[in-house]
C-alpha positions in Angstrom: 98.3 94.4 13.4 99.8 91.2 14.0 99.0 87.5 13.2 98.9 85.8 16.3 102.5 83.6 16.2 104.6 86.6 17.2 102.4 87.8 20.4 104.6 86.0 23.0 107.3 87.2 21.6 105.9 90.9 21.3 105.5 90.7 25.3 108.8 90.2 26.2 110.5 92.6 23.5 107.6 95.7 23.3 108.6 96.7 27.0 112.0 96.9 25.8 111.2 99.0 22.9 108.9 101.2 24.6 111.7 102.0 27.6 114.5 102.5 25.1 112.7 104.7 22.5 109.4 106.6 24.5 107.5 105.1 22.3 104.0 103.4 23.3 103.2 100.2 21.4 99.7 99.2 21.2 99.1 95.9 19.5 95.8 94.6 17.9 96.2 90.4 17.4 93.5 88.2 14.8 93.6 85.7 12.9 94.9 86.1 9.4 91.6 86.3 7.3 90.5 88.6 10.1 93.5 91.5 9.9 93.1 91.0 5.8 89.4 92.1 6.1 90.0 95.2 8.8 92.6 96.4 6.2 90.3 96.3 3.2 87.4 98.1 5.5 89.7 101.1 6.0 91.3 99.9 9.6 94.5 102.0 10.0 97.7 100.5 11.7 101.2 101.9 12.1 103.0 98.4 11.4 101.8 95.0 9.9 103.5 91.8 11.1 102.2 88.9 8.7 103.6 86.3 6.7 106.1 87.7 4.1 103.7 86.5 1.0 101.0 89.0 2.5 103.6 91.6 3.2 104.7 91.3 -0.4 101.1 91.7 -1.6 100.3 94.9 0.6 103.7 96.1 -0.6 102.7 95.9 -4.3 99.1 97.6 -3.3 101.4 100.4 -2.1 100.0 99.8 1.7 103.7 99.4 3.0 106.8 101.1 2.7 109.5 98.8 0.9 112.1 100.7 2.7 110.7 99.3 6.2 110.6 96.2 5.7 112.6 93.1 7.7 112.2 89.6 8.2 111.5 88.1 12.3 111.9 84.6 11.8 110.4 81.3 10.4 108.0 79.4 12.4 107.2 76.2 11.9 104.1 73.9 13.1 103.8 71.5 16.0 102.4 68.6 17.6 101.3 69.7 21.5 99.7 67.4 24.1 98.5 67.9 27.7 101.7 68.1 30.1 102.1 64.5 31.6 100.1 62.6 28.7 101.5 59.8 26.7 103.0 61.4 23.4 101.7 59.7 20.3 104.7 58.7 17.7 104.8 61.3 14.9 108.3 60.5 13.0 106.7 59.7 9.9 103.9 61.0 8.0 102.2 57.3 8.2 102.6 57.0 11.8 101.1 60.8 12.0 98.6 59.6 10.3 97.6 56.6 12.6 98.1 59.0 15.8 95.4 61.3 14.0 93.2 58.6 13.5 93.6 57.0 17.2 93.1 60.2 19.1 90.3 61.3 20.9 90.0 64.4 19.5 92.4 67.0 17.9 92.5 70.3 17.5 93.9 72.9 15.1 92.8 76.6 13.9 90.1 77.1 11.1 91.3 76.2 7.6 91.3 79.5 5.8 91.5 81.7 8.9 95.1 81.3 9.3 98.0 79.4 7.4 98.3 76.5 9.9 94.8 76.0 9.7 94.4 76.0 5.9 97.3 73.8 5.6 95.9 71.0 8.5 92.9 71.0 6.4 95.1 69.8 3.2 96.9 67.7 5.2 93.9 65.6 6.1 92.2 65.3 2.7 96.3 64.5 1.3 96.1 61.5 4.3 92.8 60.3 3.0 91.5 60.6 6.6 89.3 64.3 6.4 86.2 62.0 6.5 87.6 60.6 9.8 88.7 63.4 10.9 85.4 65.9 10.9 83.8 64.3 13.2 86.4 64.7 16.1 88.3 68.0 15.0 87.6 71.3 17.0 88.7 74.2 14.6 89.8 77.0 17.5 92.5 79.2 16.5 95.5 79.5 19.4 94.3 83.4 19.9 90.5 81.9 20.7 92.1 79.5 23.3 92.9 76.8 21.4 96.2 75.1 23.3 94.2 76.0 26.4 91.6 73.0 25.3 94.8 70.7 25.2 96.4 72.2 28.4 92.7 71.0 30.0 92.3 68.1 28.6 89.8 68.8 26.5 91.6 68.1 23.3 93.6 65.4 23.0 96.1 66.7 20.3 96.6 70.2 19.1 98.8 71.1 15.8 99.8 75.0 16.1 103.0 77.4 15.1 105.5 76.3 17.4 105.7 80.1 18.3 102.0 79.5 20.1 103.0 76.6 22.2 106.4 76.9 23.0 106.1 78.4 26.1 102.3 77.4 27.2 102.0 75.6 30.6 100.0 72.8 30.7 100.8 71.1 27.4 104.2 69.2 26.1 105.7 69.8 22.6 105.6 66.4 21.0 107.3 67.6 18.1 107.4 69.6 14.4 105.2 68.2 11.9 106.9 65.0 10.4 108.6 65.8 6.4 106.3 65.6 3.9 103.3 67.4 5.6 105.4 69.7 7.5 104.9 73.6 7.1 106.9 76.5 8.0 105.8 80.5 7.8 108.0 82.9 7.3 107.0 86.3 9.1 108.1 89.9 9.1 107.1 93.6 9.4 106.7 97.0 7.5 105.9 100.5 8.3 102.6 101.6 6.6 102.8 104.1 4.3 100.0 106.4 5.6 100.9 105.6 9.2 100.8 108.8 11.3 103.9 107.7 13.4 106.3 106.9 10.2 109.3 106.9 12.4 108.2 105.2 15.3 106.9 102.9 13.4 109.8 102.0 11.1 112.2 102.1 14.9 110.1 99.2 15.6 110.4 97.2 13.1 114.2 98.1 13.1 114.1 97.1 16.7 112.1 93.7 16.3 114.6 92.6 13.5 118.0 93.4 15.8 120.2 90.7 16.0 120.6 91.2 19.7 116.6 90.0 19.9 117.7 87.3 17.8 117.5 85.2 21.6 113.9 86.3 22.1 112.8 85.1 19.0 114.7 81.7 19.3 113.3 81.1 22.5 109.6 82.2 21.3 109.8 79.1 19.1 111.0 81.2 15.5 114.3 80.1 13.7 116.6 82.2 11.9 114.8 84.4 8.9 117.0 82.7 6.4 
């Protein structure tokens, strides 16, 4: 089970892992709030891939193996527009605020469903524009096609984790959120304590964290885990 941020990285690395080990990986991607609900309802997985604070919680609950944990990388939050469209100035918090107010429409993940969505809800409040933005913000996670709304021109600006927009055709990355409202998420993985394929699960985590795969994580929008 994984949040959506590492999806494109796994699309590249999982076939290599399968070829090298003979194991078959079946992914369940969902927004993190939904994954939390699935686990609470008793659904099982061999590996959990989530922000490190969530893994810390599952570690305290005894749901993941401490000796299987690894960090994969840190992902920032990017602003995107349709490819070829004019790019707003988001170099400072004040200019980002002005860009939001002048935008026709903005899309980002739903507050409370993903870390970046929750953060953006707080940012709009912090900037004092929550009421104005409520009329033109669309809440849609990248996993549910949020970035595609930008690529298709149905939303003027999108705000998502860098890994979810790094290699999407039809969109251009304007840049990261400016200092003061920027947001990074450290992702990691761990084998669950009740996994029926413990050795394969631990091998998956080790493989994804291996130094030789660092370049794929970087090209996928993730910075070094340190």
